[in-house]
Biopython code that builds the backbone (N, CA, C, O; Angstrom):
import numpy as np
from Bio.PDB.StructureBuilder import StructureBuilder

atoms = [
    (1, "UNK", "N", (-36.231, -3.577, 8.275)),
    (1, "UNK", "CA", (-35.150, -3.546, 9.237)),
    (1, "UNK", "C", (-33.846, -3.897, 8.510)),
    (1, "UNK", "O", (-33.835, -4.743, 7.616)),
    (2, "UNK", "N", (-32.783, -3.262, 8.889)),
    (2, "UNK", "CA", (-31.483, -3.509, 8.275)),
    (2, "UNK", "C", (-30.584, -4.213, 9.273)),
    (2, "UNK", "O", (-30.502, -3.840, 10.443)),
    (3, "UNK", "N", (-29.912, -5.244, 8.778)),
    (3, "UNK", "CA", (-28.986, -6.013, 9.597)),
    (3, "UNK", "C", (-27.577, -5.844, 9.054)),
    (3, "UNK", "O", (-27.370, -5.403, 7.923)),
    (4, "UNK", "N", (-26.619, -6.206, 9.888)),
    (4, "UNK", "CA", (-25.218, -6.114, 9.494)),
    (4, "UNK", "C", (-24.521, -7.418, 9.865)),
    (4, "UNK", "O", (-24.624, -7.896, 10.995)),
    (5, "UNK", "N", (-23.814, -7.979, 8.896)),
    (5, "UNK", "CA", (-22.961, -9.134, 9.166)),
    (5, "UNK", "C", (-21.542, -8.599, 9.211)),
    (5, "UNK", "O", (-20.960, -8.253, 8.183)),
    (6, "UNK", "N", (-20.998, -8.537, 10.409)),
    (6, "UNK", "CA", (-19.706, -7.897, 10.615)),
    (6, "UNK", "C", (-19.025, -8.520, 11.827)),
    (6, "UNK", "O", (-19.658, -8.730, 12.861)),
    (7, "UNK", "N", (-17.753, -8.809, 11.699)),
    (7, "UNK", "CA", (-16.998, -9.349, 12.826)),
    (7, "UNK", "C", (-16.414, -8.204, 13.641)),
    (7, "UNK", "O", (-15.543, -7.466, 13.179)),
    (8, "UNK", "N", (-16.913, -8.074, 14.862)),
    (8, "UNK", "CA", (-16.412, -7.071, 15.794)),
    (8, "UNK", "C", (-16.262, -7.746, 17.145)),
    (8, "UNK", "O", (-17.129, -8.513, 17.563)),
    (9, "UNK", "N", (-15.182, -7.465, 17.812)),
    (9, "UNK", "CA", (-14.953, -8.081, 19.112)),
    (9, "UNK", "C", (-16.072, -7.683, 20.081)),
    (9, "UNK", "O", (-16.411, -6.506, 20.205)),
    (10, "UNK", "N", (-16.632, -8.674, 20.757)),
    (10, "UNK", "CA", (-17.627, -8.425, 21.792)),
    (10, "UNK", "C", (-19.065, -8.354, 21.325)),
    (10, "UNK", "O", (-19.963, -8.128, 22.137)),
    (11, "UNK", "N", (-19.311, -8.542, 20.023)),
    (11, "UNK", "CA", (-20.684, -8.498, 19.525)),
    (11, "UNK", "C", (-20.984, -9.732, 18.686)),
    (11, "UNK", "O", (-20.078, -10.415, 18.208)),
    (12, "UNK", "N", (-22.272, -10.002, 18.521)),
    (12, "UNK", "CA", (-22.710, -11.102, 17.672)),
    (12, "UNK", "C", (-22.480, -10.702, 16.216)),
    (12, "UNK", "O", (-22.677, -9.538, 15.867)),
    (13, "UNK", "N", (-22.069, -11.632, 15.363)),
    (13, "UNK", "CA", (-21.709, -11.260, 13.986)),
    (13, "UNK", "C", (-22.861, -10.764, 13.108)),
    (13, "UNK", "O", (-22.625, -10.055, 12.129)),
    (14, "UNK", "N", (-24.096, -11.124, 13.441)),
    (14, "UNK", "CA", (-25.241, -10.678, 12.644)),
    (14, "UNK", "C", (-26.197, -9.952, 13.583)),
    (14, "UNK", "O", (-26.748, -10.544, 14.510)),
    (15, "UNK", "N", (-26.383, -8.665, 13.327)),
    (15, "UNK", "CA", (-27.189, -7.880, 14.264)),
    (15, "UNK", "C", (-27.953, -6.777, 13.543)),
    (15, "UNK", "O", (-27.607, -6.373, 12.433)),
    (16, "UNK", "N", (-28.998, -6.304, 14.205)),
    (16, "UNK", "CA", (-29.765, -5.160, 13.745)),
    (16, "UNK", "C", (-28.862, -3.938, 13.861)),
    (16, "UNK", "O", (-28.266, -3.714, 14.915)),
    (17, "UNK", "N", (-28.752, -3.158, 12.818)),
    (17, "UNK", "CA", (-27.853, -1.998, 12.861)),
    (17, "UNK", "C", (-28.304, -0.951, 13.867)),
    (17, "UNK", "O", (-27.501, -0.117, 14.286)),
    (18, "UNK", "N", (-29.567, -0.975, 14.262)),
    (18, "UNK", "CA", (-30.080, -0.007, 15.230)),
    (18, "UNK", "C", (-30.127, -0.554, 16.656)),
    (18, "UNK", "O", (-30.602, 0.128, 17.563)),
    (19, "UNK", "N", (-29.645, -1.760, 16.857)),
    (19, "UNK", "CA", (-29.695, -2.370, 18.191)),
    (19, "UNK", "C", (-28.805, -1.616, 19.165)),
    (19, "UNK", "O", (-27.738, -1.115, 18.810)),
    (20, "UNK", "N", (-29.273, -1.551, 20.396)),
    (20, "UNK", "CA", (-28.440, -0.997, 21.460)),
    (20, "UNK", "C", (-27.301, -1.955, 21.734)),
    (20, "UNK", "O", (-27.356, -3.117, 21.331)),
    (21, "UNK", "N", (-26.282, -1.489, 22.405)),
    (21, "UNK", "CA", (-25.103, -2.311, 22.672)),
    (21, "UNK", "C", (-25.468, -3.611, 23.364)),
    (21, "UNK", "O", (-24.899, -4.653, 23.040)),
    (22, "UNK", "N", (-26.398, -3.583, 24.306)),
    (22, "UNK", "CA", (-26.773, -4.788, 25.042)),
    (22, "UNK", "C", (-27.719, -5.688, 24.261)),
    (22, "UNK", "O", (-28.004, -6.799, 24.708)),
    (23, "UNK", "N", (-28.211, -5.250, 23.119)),
    (23, "UNK", "CA", (-29.127, -6.039, 22.308)),
    (23, "UNK", "C", (-28.428, -6.759, 21.159)),
    (23, "UNK", "O", (-29.067, -7.527, 20.439)),
    (24, "UNK", "N", (-27.156, -6.533, 20.977)),
    (24, "UNK", "CA", (-26.483, -7.059, 19.801)),
    (24, "UNK", "C", (-25.744, -8.361, 20.003)),
    (24, "UNK", "O", (-24.864, -8.692, 19.208)),
    (25, "UNK", "N", (-26.075, -9.116, 21.048)),
    (25, "UNK", "CA", (-25.311, -10.332, 21.319)),
    (25, "UNK", "C", (-26.117, -11.614, 21.189)),
    (25, "UNK", "O", (-25.810, -12.612, 21.841)),
    (26, "UNK", "N", (-27.135, -11.593, 20.359)),
    (26, "UNK", "CA", (-27.874, -12.818, 20.081)),
    (26, "UNK", "C", (-28.368, -12.795, 18.645)),
    (26, "UNK", "O", (-28.431, -11.748, 18.001)),
    (27, "UNK", "N", (-28.712, -13.966, 18.168)),
    (27, "UNK", "CA", (-29.166, -14.089, 16.781)),
    (27, "UNK", "C", (-30.465, -13.315, 16.567)),
    (27, "UNK", "O", (-31.349, -13.338, 17.423)),
    (28, "UNK", "N", (-30.584, -12.634, 15.433)),
    (28, "UNK", "CA", (-31.832, -11.935, 15.118)),
    (28, "UNK", "C", (-32.978, -12.936, 14.957)),
    (28, "UNK", "O", (-32.760, -14.097, 14.610)),
    (29, "UNK", "N", (-34.186, -12.474, 15.212)),
    (29, "UNK", "CA", (-35.357, -13.351, 15.155)),
    (29, "UNK", "C", (-35.510, -14.057, 13.813)),
    (29, "UNK", "O", (-35.927, -15.214, 13.776)),
    (30, "UNK", "N", (-35.183, -13.389, 12.713)),
    (30, "UNK", "CA", (-35.454, -13.976, 11.399)),
    (30, "UNK", "C", (-34.594, -15.200, 11.082)),
    (30, "UNK", "O", (-34.885, -15.913, 10.121)),
    (31, "UNK", "N", (-33.546, -15.461, 11.859)),
    (31, "UNK", "CA", (-32.733, -16.663, 11.607)),
    (31, "UNK", "C", (-32.814, -17.679, 12.737)),
    (31, "UNK", "O", (-32.230, -18.757, 12.622)),
    (32, "UNK", "N", (-33.511, -17.378, 13.815)),
    (32, "UNK", "CA", (-33.503, -18.249, 14.999)),
    (32, "UNK", "C", (-33.966, -19.670, 14.713)),
    (32, "UNK", "O", (-33.522, -20.606, 15.378)),
    (33, "UNK", "N", (-34.845, -19.847, 13.743)),
    (33, "UNK", "CA", (-35.310, -21.195, 13.414)),
    (33, "UNK", "C", (-34.312, -21.953, 12.542)),
    (33, "UNK", "O", (-34.419, -23.171, 12.404)),
    (34, "UNK", "N", (-33.366, -21.269, 11.966)),
    (34, "UNK", "CA", (-32.336, -21.911, 11.150)),
    (34, "UNK", "C", (-31.174, -22.281, 12.074)),
    (34, "UNK", "O", (-30.164, -21.581, 12.140)),
    (35, "UNK", "N", (-31.342, -23.393, 12.779)),
    (35, "UNK", "CA", (-30.357, -23.774, 13.799)),
    (35, "UNK", "C", (-28.978, -24.025, 13.203)),
    (35, "UNK", "O", (-27.965, -23.793, 13.864)),
    (36, "UNK", "N", (-28.932, -24.495, 11.966)),
    (36, "UNK", "CA", (-27.634, -24.725, 11.321)),
    (36, "UNK", "C", (-26.881, -23.406, 11.148)),
    (36, "UNK", "O", (-25.688, -23.326, 11.441)),
    (37, "UNK", "N", (-27.572, -22.381, 10.676)),
    (37, "UNK", "CA", (-26.940, -21.073, 10.497)),
    (37, "UNK", "C", (-26.548, -20.468, 11.846)),
    (37, "UNK", "O", (-25.462, -19.903, 11.978)),
    (38, "UNK", "N", (-27.413, -20.579, 12.836)),
    (38, "UNK", "CA", (-27.098, -20.040, 14.166)),
    (38, "UNK", "C", (-25.856, -20.726, 14.730)),
    (38, "UNK", "O", (-24.996, -20.068, 15.316)),
    (39, "UNK", "N", (-25.759, -22.041, 14.555)),
    (39, "UNK", "CA", (-24.568, -22.768, 15.016)),
    (39, "UNK", "C", (-23.319, -22.296, 14.273)),
    (39, "UNK", "O", (-22.259, -22.138, 14.879)),
    (40, "UNK", "N", (-23.437, -22.071, 12.975)),
    (40, "UNK", "CA", (-22.294, -21.572, 12.194)),
    (40, "UNK", "C", (-21.866, -20.184, 12.678)),
    (40, "UNK", "O", (-20.673, -19.907, 12.807)),
    (41, "UNK", "N", (-22.833, -19.326, 12.940)),
    (41, "UNK", "CA", (-22.524, -17.984, 13.443)),
    (41, "UNK", "C", (-21.872, -18.046, 14.824)),
    (41, "UNK", "O", (-20.918, -17.319, 15.102)),
    (42, "UNK", "N", (-22.393, -18.917, 15.684)),
    (42, "UNK", "CA", (-21.809, -19.070, 17.024)),
    (42, "UNK", "C", (-20.372, -19.574, 16.943)),
    (42, "UNK", "O", (-19.490, -19.094, 17.655)),
    (43, "UNK", "N", (-20.153, -20.551, 16.063)),
    (43, "UNK", "CA", (-18.808, -21.111, 15.891)),
    (43, "UNK", "C", (-17.851, -20.050, 15.334)),
    (43, "UNK", "O", (-16.729, -19.899, 15.819)),
    (44, "UNK", "N", (-18.305, -19.324, 14.318)),
    (44, "UNK", "CA", (-17.492, -18.246, 13.746)),
    (44, "UNK", "C", (-17.156, -17.212, 14.816)),
    (44, "UNK", "O", (-16.009, -16.779, 14.925)),
    (45, "UNK", "N", (-18.135, -16.823, 15.592)),
    (45, "UNK", "CA", (-17.926, -15.826, 16.632)),
    (45, "UNK", "C", (-16.887, -16.307, 17.647)),
    (45, "UNK", "O", (-16.014, -15.543, 18.059)),
    (46, "UNK", "N", (-16.984, -17.564, 18.042)),
    (46, "UNK", "CA", (-16.011, -18.131, 18.982)),
    (46, "UNK", "C", (-14.612, -18.139, 18.375)),
    (46, "UNK", "O", (-13.649, -17.723, 19.020)),
    (47, "UNK", "N", (-14.501, -18.606, 17.148)),
    (47, "UNK", "CA", (-13.190, -18.655, 16.489)),
    (47, "UNK", "C", (-12.614, -17.251, 16.296)),
    (47, "UNK", "O", (-11.419, -17.036, 16.499)),
    (48, "UNK", "N", (-13.457, -16.302, 15.908)),
    (48, "UNK", "CA", (-13.000, -14.925, 15.724)),
    (48, "UNK", "C", (-12.447, -14.362, 17.031)),
    (48, "UNK", "O", (-11.393, -13.725, 17.035)),
    (49, "UNK", "N", (-13.144, -14.592, 18.126)),
    (49, "UNK", "CA", (-12.688, -14.059, 19.412)),
    (49, "UNK", "C", (-11.369, -14.696, 19.864)),
    (49, "UNK", "O", (-10.619, -14.089, 20.628)),
    (50, "UNK", "N", (-11.087, -15.905, 19.398)),
    (50, "UNK", "CA", (-9.809, -16.549, 19.723)),
    (50, "UNK", "C", (-8.626, -15.878, 19.017)),
    (50, "UNK", "O", (-7.472, -16.151, 19.347)),
    (51, "UNK", "N", (-8.905, -15.019, 18.065)),
    (51, "UNK", "CA", (-7.844, -14.313, 17.342)),
    (51, "UNK", "C", (-7.336, -13.091, 18.104)),
    (51, "UNK", "O", (-6.460, -12.372, 17.623)),
    (52, "UNK", "N", (-7.888, -12.861, 19.290)),
    (52, "UNK", "CA", (-7.511, -11.693, 20.086)),
    (52, "UNK", "C", (-7.057, -12.101, 21.475)),
    (52, "UNK", "O", (-7.522, -13.091, 22.039)),
    (53, "UNK", "N", (-6.152, -11.328, 22.000)),
    (53, "UNK", "CA", (-5.690, -11.451, 23.375)),
    (53, "UNK", "C", (-6.158, -10.184, 24.084)),
    (53, "UNK", "O", (-5.926, -9.074, 23.604)),
    (54, "UNK", "N", (-6.815, -10.356, 25.225)),
    (54, "UNK", "CA", (-7.332, -9.206, 25.968)),
    (54, "UNK", "C", (-6.571, -9.097, 27.281)),
    (54, "UNK", "O", (-6.557, -10.025, 28.089)),
    (55, "UNK", "N", (-5.948, -7.958, 27.473)),
    (55, "UNK", "CA", (-5.219, -7.678, 28.710)),
    (55, "UNK", "C", (-5.711, -6.329, 29.226)),
    (55, "UNK", "O", (-5.528, -5.295, 28.583)),
    (56, "UNK", "N", (-6.334, -6.361, 30.393)),
    (56, "UNK", "CA", (-6.826, -5.140, 31.031)),
    (56, "UNK", "C", (-7.591, -4.246, 30.062)),
    (56, "UNK", "O", (-7.264, -3.071, 29.894)),
    (57, "UNK", "N", (-8.594, -4.803, 29.441)),
    (57, "UNK", "CA", (-9.490, -4.081, 28.527)),
    (57, "UNK", "C", (-8.822, -3.600, 27.242)),
    (57, "UNK", "O", (-9.396, -2.784, 26.521)),
    (58, "UNK", "N", (-7.634, -4.084, 26.945)),
    (58, "UNK", "CA", (-6.987, -3.776, 25.673)),
    (58, "UNK", "C", (-7.014, -5.034, 24.808)),
    (58, "UNK", "O", (-6.752, -6.140, 25.281)),
    (59, "UNK", "N", (-7.333, -4.841, 23.547)),
    (59, "UNK", "CA", (-7.460, -5.952, 22.616)),
    (59, "UNK", "C", (-6.248, -5.985, 21.699)),
    (59, "UNK", "O", (-5.884, -4.981, 21.088)),
    (60, "UNK", "N", (-5.630, -7.158, 21.614)),
    (60, "UNK", "CA", (-4.468, -7.334, 20.747)),
    (60, "UNK", "C", (-4.780, -8.444, 19.751)),
    (60, "UNK", "O", (-5.123, -9.560, 20.141)),
    (61, "UNK", "N", (-4.660, -8.131, 18.464)),
    (61, "UNK", "CA", (-4.876, -9.137, 17.435)),
    (61, "UNK", "C", (-3.677, -10.070, 17.403)),
    (61, "UNK", "O", (-2.543, -9.632, 17.211)),
    (62, "UNK", "N", (-3.934, -11.363, 17.593)),
    (62, "UNK", "CA", (-2.862, -12.361, 17.564)),
    (62, "UNK", "C", (-3.118, -13.393, 16.463)),
    (62, "UNK", "O", (-2.500, -14.458, 16.442)),
    (63, "UNK", "N", (-4.025, -13.067, 15.561)),
    (63, "UNK", "CA", (-4.400, -13.993, 14.500)),
    (63, "UNK", "C", (-3.273, -14.364, 13.562)),
    (63, "UNK", "O", (-3.274, -15.454, 12.989)),
    (64, "UNK", "N", (-2.303, -13.466, 13.395)),
    (64, "UNK", "CA", (-1.186, -13.791, 12.505)),
    (64, "UNK", "C", (-0.289, -14.864, 13.112)),
    (64, "UNK", "O", (0.503, -15.489, 12.407)),
    (65, "UNK", "N", (-0.414, -15.076, 14.418)),
    (65, "UNK", "CA", (0.312, -16.160, 15.079)),
    (65, "UNK", "C", (-0.477, -17.461, 15.043)),
    (65, "UNK", "O", (0.015, -18.500, 15.482)),
    (66, "UNK", "N", (-1.694, -17.405, 14.524)),
    (66, "UNK", "CA", (-2.575, -18.570, 14.447)),
    (66, "UNK", "C", (-3.109, -18.691, 13.020)),
    (66, "UNK", "O", (-4.308, -18.526, 12.796)),
    (67, "UNK", "N", (-2.238, -18.976, 12.057)),
    (67, "UNK", "CA", (-2.672, -18.944, 10.654)),
    (67, "UNK", "C", (-3.776, -19.948, 10.322)),
    (67, "UNK", "O", (-4.634, -19.667, 9.485)),
    (68, "UNK", "N", (-3.764, -21.118, 10.972)),
    (68, "UNK", "CA", (-4.808, -22.107, 10.687)),
    (68, "UNK", "C", (-6.166, -21.593, 11.152)),
    (68, "UNK", "O", (-7.169, -21.747, 10.455)),
    (69, "UNK", "N", (-6.190, -20.988, 12.324)),
    (69, "UNK", "CA", (-7.439, -20.444, 12.850)),
    (69, "UNK", "C", (-7.905, -19.260, 12.008)),
    (69, "UNK", "O", (-9.101, -19.114, 11.756)),
    (70, "UNK", "N", (-6.996, -18.435, 11.582)),
    (70, "UNK", "CA", (-7.336, -17.292, 10.737)),
    (70, "UNK", "C", (-7.947, -17.771, 9.418)),
    (70, "UNK", "O", (-8.933, -17.203, 8.950)),
    (71, "UNK", "N", (-7.373, -18.799, 8.825)),
    (71, "UNK", "CA", (-7.923, -19.360, 7.582)),
    (71, "UNK", "C", (-9.305, -19.958, 7.816)),
    (71, "UNK", "O", (-10.187, -19.835, 6.966)),
    (72, "UNK", "N", (-9.499, -20.608, 8.970)),
    (72, "UNK", "CA", (-10.802, -21.180, 9.307)),
    (72, "UNK", "C", (-11.852, -20.072, 9.434)),
    (72, "UNK", "O", (-12.969, -20.219, 8.937)),
    (73, "UNK", "N", (-11.506, -18.989, 10.082)),
    (73, "UNK", "CA", (-12.430, -17.863, 10.233)),
    (73, "UNK", "C", (-12.776, -17.286, 8.857)),
    (73, "UNK", "O", (-13.938, -16.970, 8.600)),
    (74, "UNK", "N", (-11.801, -17.146, 7.985)),
    (74, "UNK", "CA", (-12.060, -16.655, 6.621)),
    (74, "UNK", "C", (-13.038, -17.574, 5.891)),
    (74, "UNK", "O", (-13.966, -17.110, 5.230)),
    (75, "UNK", "N", (-12.818, -18.880, 6.018)),
    (75, "UNK", "CA", (-13.674, -19.868, 5.352)),
    (75, "UNK", "C", (-15.095, -19.809, 5.909)),
    (75, "UNK", "O", (-16.063, -19.787, 5.150)),
    (76, "UNK", "N", (-15.216, -19.782, 7.232)),
    (76, "UNK", "CA", (-16.536, -19.725, 7.862)),
    (76, "UNK", "C", (-17.269, -18.440, 7.471)),
    (76, "UNK", "O", (-18.470, -18.463, 7.201)),
    (77, "UNK", "N", (-16.554, -17.340, 7.443)),
    (77, "UNK", "CA", (-17.138, -16.049, 7.053)),
    (77, "UNK", "C", (-17.694, -16.144, 5.631)),
    (77, "UNK", "O", (-18.826, -15.731, 5.377)),
    (78, "UNK", "N", (-16.914, -16.677, 4.723)),
    (78, "UNK", "CA", (-17.331, -16.810, 3.331)),
    (78, "UNK", "C", (-18.566, -17.706, 3.196)),
    (78, "UNK", "O", (-19.482, -17.391, 2.436)),
    (79, "UNK", "N", (-18.589, -18.816, 3.930)),
    (79, "UNK", "CA", (-19.732, -19.734, 3.882)),
    (79, "UNK", "C", (-21.005, -19.046, 4.373)),
    (79, "UNK", "O", (-22.075, -19.224, 3.792)),
    (80, "UNK", "N", (-20.888, -18.271, 5.430)),
    (80, "UNK", "CA", (-22.062, -17.593, 5.977)),
    (80, "UNK", "C", (-22.548, -16.507, 5.023)),
    (80, "UNK", "O", (-23.756, -16.325, 4.868)),
    (81, "UNK", "N", (-21.648, -15.793, 4.391)),
    (81, "UNK", "CA", (-22.045, -14.793, 3.389)),
    (81, "UNK", "C", (-22.874, -15.468, 2.300)),
    (81, "UNK", "O", (-23.912, -14.945, 1.897)),
    (82, "UNK", "N", (-22.425, -16.619, 1.825)),
    (82, "UNK", "CA", (-23.147, -17.356, 0.789)),
    (82, "UNK", "C", (-24.546, -17.739, 1.261)),
    (82, "UNK", "O", (-25.513, -17.584, 0.517)),
    (83, "UNK", "N", (-24.661, -18.234, 2.481)),
    (83, "UNK", "CA", (-25.963, -18.627, 3.034)),
    (83, "UNK", "C", (-26.886, -17.417, 3.144)),
    (83, "UNK", "O", (-28.049, -17.482, 2.745)),
    (84, "UNK", "N", (-26.376, -16.327, 3.677)),
    (84, "UNK", "CA", (-27.207, -15.129, 3.845)),
    (84, "UNK", "C", (-27.709, -14.609, 2.502)),
    (84, "UNK", "O", (-28.880, -14.250, 2.370)),
    (85, "UNK", "N", (-26.832, -14.567, 1.512)),
    (85, "UNK", "CA", (-27.226, -14.060, 0.193)),
    (85, "UNK", "C", (-28.219, -14.993, -0.495)),
    (85, "UNK", "O", (-29.137, -14.534, -1.175)),
    (86, "UNK", "N", (-28.038, -16.293, -0.320)),
    (86, "UNK", "CA", (-28.887, -17.275, -0.989)),
    (86, "UNK", "C", (-30.233, -17.454, -0.291)),
    (86, "UNK", "O", (-31.279, -17.465, -0.940)),
    (87, "UNK", "N", (-30.200, -17.593, 1.033)),
    (87, "UNK", "CA", (-31.406, -17.960, 1.772)),
    (87, "UNK", "C", (-32.232, -16.783, 2.291)),
    (87, "UNK", "O", (-33.386, -16.964, 2.681)),
    (88, "UNK", "N", (-31.658, -15.591, 2.301)),
    (88, "UNK", "CA", (-32.369, -14.433, 2.856)),
    (88, "UNK", "C", (-32.333, -13.230, 1.906)),
    (88, "UNK", "O", (-31.920, -12.140, 2.301)),
    (89, "UNK", "N", (-32.765, -13.430, 0.655)),
    (89, "UNK", "CA", (-32.693, -12.324, -0.312)),
    (89, "UNK", "C", (-33.645, -11.174, 0.010)),
    (89, "UNK", "O", (-33.441, -10.059, -0.469)),
    (90, "UNK", "N", (-34.667, -11.419, 0.802)),
    (90, "UNK", "CA", (-35.638, -10.375, 1.126)),
    (90, "UNK", "C", (-35.279, -9.584, 2.374)),
    (90, "UNK", "O", (-35.971, -8.631, 2.732)),
    (91, "UNK", "N", (-34.202, -9.977, 3.034)),
    (91, "UNK", "CA", (-33.731, -9.235, 4.205)),
    (91, "UNK", "C", (-32.663, -8.238, 3.754)),
    (91, "UNK", "O", (-31.866, -8.535, 2.864)),
    (92, "UNK", "N", (-32.652, -7.081, 4.361)),
    (92, "UNK", "CA", (-31.622, -6.090, 4.062)),
    (92, "UNK", "C", (-30.452, -6.354, 4.998)),
    (92, "UNK", "O", (-30.518, -6.068, 6.193)),
    (93, "UNK", "N", (-29.378, -6.906, 4.433)),
    (93, "UNK", "CA", (-28.209, -7.269, 5.237)),
    (93, "UNK", "C", (-26.977, -6.611, 4.629)),
    (93, "UNK", "O", (-26.593, -6.890, 3.493)),
    (94, "UNK", "N", (-26.385, -5.749, 5.401)),
    (94, "UNK", "CA", (-25.126, -5.113, 4.992)),
    (94, "UNK", "C", (-24.006, -6.093, 5.355)),
    (94, "UNK", "O", (-23.827, -6.430, 6.526)),
    (95, "UNK", "N", (-23.268, -6.539, 4.366)),
    (95, "UNK", "CA", (-22.217, -7.527, 4.599)),
    (95, "UNK", "C", (-20.859, -6.846, 4.522)),
    (95, "UNK", "O", (-20.453, -6.340, 3.476)),
    (96, "UNK", "N", (-20.181, -6.848, 5.638)),
    (96, "UNK", "CA", (-18.829, -6.291, 5.701)),
    (96, "UNK", "C", (-17.848, -7.365, 5.240)),
    (96, "UNK", "O", (-17.936, -8.521, 5.654)),
    (97, "UNK", "N", (-16.933, -6.977, 4.396)),
    (97, "UNK", "CA", (-15.948, -7.958, 3.939)),
    (97, "UNK", "C", (-14.999, -8.300, 5.081)),
    (97, "UNK", "O", (-14.875, -7.551, 6.050)),
    (98, "UNK", "N", (-14.348, -9.420, 4.953)),
    (98, "UNK", "CA", (-13.436, -9.892, 5.984)),
    (98, "UNK", "C", (-12.241, -8.950, 6.076)),
    (98, "UNK", "O", (-11.672, -8.572, 5.053)),
    (99, "UNK", "N", (-11.863, -8.572, 7.274)),
    (99, "UNK", "CA", (-10.795, -7.583, 7.512)),
    (99, "UNK", "C", (-9.472, -7.901, 6.824)),
    (99, "UNK", "O", (-8.818, -7.006, 6.288)),
    (100, "UNK", "N", (-9.082, -9.152, 6.838)),
    (100, "UNK", "CA", (-7.716, -9.507, 6.444)),
    (100, "UNK", "C", (-7.646, -10.059, 5.034)),
    (100, "UNK", "O", (-6.816, -10.921, 4.748)),
    (101, "UNK", "N", (-8.509, -9.572, 4.147)),
    (101, "UNK", "CA", (-8.461, -10.016, 2.753)),
    (101, "UNK", "C", (-7.509, -9.128, 1.982)),
    (101, "UNK", "O", (-7.316, -9.325, 0.782)),
]
sb = StructureBuilder()
sb.init_structure("model")
sb.init_model(0)
sb.init_chain("A")
sb.init_seg("    ")
for serial, (resi, resn, name, xyz) in enumerate(atoms, 1):
    if name == "N":
        sb.init_residue(resn, " ", resi, " ")
    sb.init_atom(name, np.array(xyz, "f"), 0.0, 1.0, " ", f" {name:<3s}", serial, name[0])
structure = sb.get_structure()
């Protein structure tokens, strides 16, 4: 199975690439026992979503007005990439680089 670590508004950051839209909002089974990683992913997801303003189904990136939060999201993203590469070498995980690098 192939997974993707990618920040997208409205989805969980780590998901099966073949998951249906309604299946992509929870941690994959292979990490569920790693509560520390799940908490990090949940925190990253929350912080990432704070970088957007939603008005009538339109998404506006406001992260440049929140530089501290943007830096925190970059840091959290980098930490999770390190964990995934180190702790899950046998899983196929496509890692998308951070958008604002």
